[in-house]
Structures are given as structure tokens and as C-alpha cells.
N, C-alpha and C positions, 0 to 999 in steps of 0.2 A: 430114651427118654432126657431132656435137658432142661435146664432152669432158667427164665429169665433172668437176667441180670439187674432189670429195672424194677420189675414187679414181683420177681421172685415164683412166678406160677411155673409149674411143672407141665412141659410140652411136649407131646413127639414129634419126630422131622414127618413132613408130608408126602416126601418122597426121598431116594436113594440120593440125589442129589443134594436134597436139604440136609440130609443127615451129614454127607461128606463135607460140605461147607460149615457145618456148625454153626449155624446162627445165634447169635447171643441176647436175642428179645424174640418175644414170644410172637404170634401173630397178630393179637391184639395191640400190644404196644409199637408193633412196626406200623401199624396201619395209621394210628394216631399221630404218628411225627411227620409234622409238615414239610414233606419232601419236595423240593423244588430246586432243581437242578437249572445255573443260570451263568453264562458267559458272556459278559459285557465289557466296554472300556470305561474305565473310570479315573479321571487325573493322567490319561493318555495313557494308562497301561492296563491289560489285561487282568480281568479278576475274574475268579471262580465261587460260585458259593453253592451247596447242596443242600440248605434248608431255608424256609423263612423261620425269621426269629418269632417263632408264634406261642401260646400258651404251654403247651406239653413239652416243647424245647427248652423254653424257660426253665419249668418245673425240672426238668433232667438236668441241665447245666448248674443247676442251682444245688441239686442234690449231691452233683460231682465235686462242685469247686467250694461249696460253703457248708455242706455237711460231709466233706471229707470222703466222698464214697469213690475211692480209686479205682474201683473195679469196674466203674461206667465209664472210664476213659477210653477202653478199649472197644467201647459200644458205636462211637458216632462214625465212625470209618469202618467200620466191618465188611459193610458190603461194596465199599470203595477203594479199598487197599491195592487191588491189582491195578484198577484202572487207572489211577494216582501214580502207582509205581512207573509204568509205562508211559503216561504222559509226561511225568517229569522226571524221568531217569537220567537226566543230565545235569537236573537242578541242586542245590543245596535249600533246605528250607530254613529261614531265618525266624526266629521265632519273636513274637510280638513283647515287648519289654514286660519283666516283673522287677517287685522289690525284692531284696534278700530277705527282709523280715516276713513278708507273707510266705516265701516259699519256706521257710523254716517254721513257721505256724502252721502250713498244712502238712509239711514233710513230704510233697512231692511238688514236681513242676509242672501243672496242668496240660500245659502244650506238648510236652515232651510225651505224657502217658498219653494224649491222643493221637501225636501224629508219629511216634517210634513204630508202630506196627507196620507202617508204609515201608519202612526199610530203608530208607534215603537218609543222607547226613543230614544230622539237625544242626544249628548253630546258632548260638546265641551271643548277637553282635548287641545288642540294645539293652539296655538296663534303667530302672529309675533311680532317680538320685535323692530320693523320698518316697515314704509310702503315698501313694495317691491311687484310688479306686474310680476308674472311669463311670462306674456303674452306678456312683454314689453321685455325680456332678449331673447339673442341670442346664440348658441351654448352653451359652457360651461359656462358663465355666467349664466346659467339656475340652475348651481350647487348651486349658492349664496344662493337659497332657503333654505340650510341646515344650513347656519350661523344664518338665521334671523327667525326661527323656535323652537320653545320652547314649552317645556311641561307646562302647569298651573299648580300650587303650590295647596297641599292639597287636590286632587281631588281623590276621590275613583274610579278605574277603573274595571268594569265588567270582569266577565272570558270570555265571549263570547263579542268580538264586530267585526265592520264593517267598515274600513276605506271608506270614502266616498267622492268623488269629482264631479265637473260638467265635467270636462276634462281632460284628459290623453293623454299628447304627449308624452315627453322624458321622464316622470315617477318620474323626480327629486322631484317633493311635497311628492309623496308617499313616495318613499327612506329615505326621512327626516323623516317623521312620524314613518317609519316602526323601523328605527336607533335608535329614541329617546326609543322606547317601547322595544326592544331587551334587555335590565336588568330589565326588569318588568317582573314578573311571572302572565300568563294566560293561560285560555286552549286552546281557538281556536279565530284565527284572520281569516277574511277573507275581500276584497276588493271588493268595488260597484263602478264603474263611469258611468256618464250618457254616454259620448262618448268618444272614443279611434281614434288617428291618425291610418289610415288604413297603415300595413307595406307594404314597396315597394317589389316587387317582386324579387325572388331570381333566377337567371338563372340558370340552372341544365343541364351540357354538358353528352355526353355519356362518357365521362372521369372521370365523377364523382364517388367518390367512399364514400361518407360519407353518408349514408343512414339517419340518423339523419337528415339532412338538406331536403333530399328530402322528410321525411315525415312530416318535419316541413311546406314546402311549400304546400302539399297536406290538411293539418290540417287547415293552414288558409286560405285556397282559396276554400276549399270544406267542411271544418267543420260547 
């Protein structure tokens, strides 16, 4: 028997492979999560995401970060660890910035708890120079993250890096990280986030002449 790390329901493995894999979520919780694997280009960089930022994911990430349920950290990538290790085996995961006060209050680093199971190097290259929570900002105020994000001093940057974060909505945190890296020379950079906000649909009329917009809509909803 296994215990779901989210709802604490006791469940039995469905088959031998299921037992060997030791899933961390019961079938009910697993099916409720808004799985949506996407690989796209953003800001000229390949970005990969695994979930839509929907209601179930929002509740789960809130329970993990705000309610300090550190055991949930291993849940998010449990089904993807092997895939991610093979795909990014030459890369170092560079974590999105946090402030020391937030880490002390929590007693753990959320991104470390999420990504450590992949088994790739983790690098804390960025930090916030003052407490600032992106989730509490609205509209243009979210751009303030670019003023509080700084590079740590005297840290060697690998030639292949993957910027990682738990959630991407407006992308301002990642833009701040990219902006600070622009003057630095390295070979390859990619982005990996757990969840992205689902883009709004674009209405295409019969008078539309921009094929790029039409193709964008098809890529987003059928790709």
C-alpha cells in the first residue's frame, strides 16, 4: 500500500511497474492535475513547461510553499525525473532568485526541494536584495522584480545552463535573470518551469491577413 502525499489517501499499485515506480500521488489526485507539456521559443530561448497554472496546481504549490508542506516538493517532477536528467544531463539548473529572509522563514528552498531529485547540479546564481513576492504584485508592478534581482558575486557560471522556476505567469522574473546574463559569455541557455499560465485565445476572423498569428494559435492549442 502507498499513501498519497497530497490527500493522504491510501491506495494500492495498479500493476507491478506501478509498484516499482512508487508513485507519490493517488490516481484521483494525479488525474486532477492540469498536465500540459509544452516546448516553445520565448525571448529567443527554448522554454519547457509541464503543467498549466490551473486551480489544482495553484492549491498544491500553495500548500507546498505557504503551508510549508515540504514533502510535496518531490511530487511535482516524480514522473519526469528520468526524462529531465537525460535531456539536460550536460546542463546546470540555475534557480530563480529568493530572498534569505523568505528561506529562513520557510526552513527550506522550494526550488531545491523540487529539482534536487532530478540529480543534476543546482546553482544559486541570483538573489533578491530585499523581500519581494512576485505573486503579490499586479500588472506593471510585477516589473519591479528586475530592480530587486541581482547576480551573486564571485560565482563561476557553467557553459550550459537551464534557468528553472516553479511558475511563469508574466515572465518578469525570467526576464530579469536573462537581462543579468546578457553581458556574460556562455554557450547554451534553456528555460524549464513547472507551470505556465495558459495563454488567452486569439479570435481569427476571415479578414485576418497575418498568417503568423493564425499559426501561433494553432501551435498553442494543438501543439
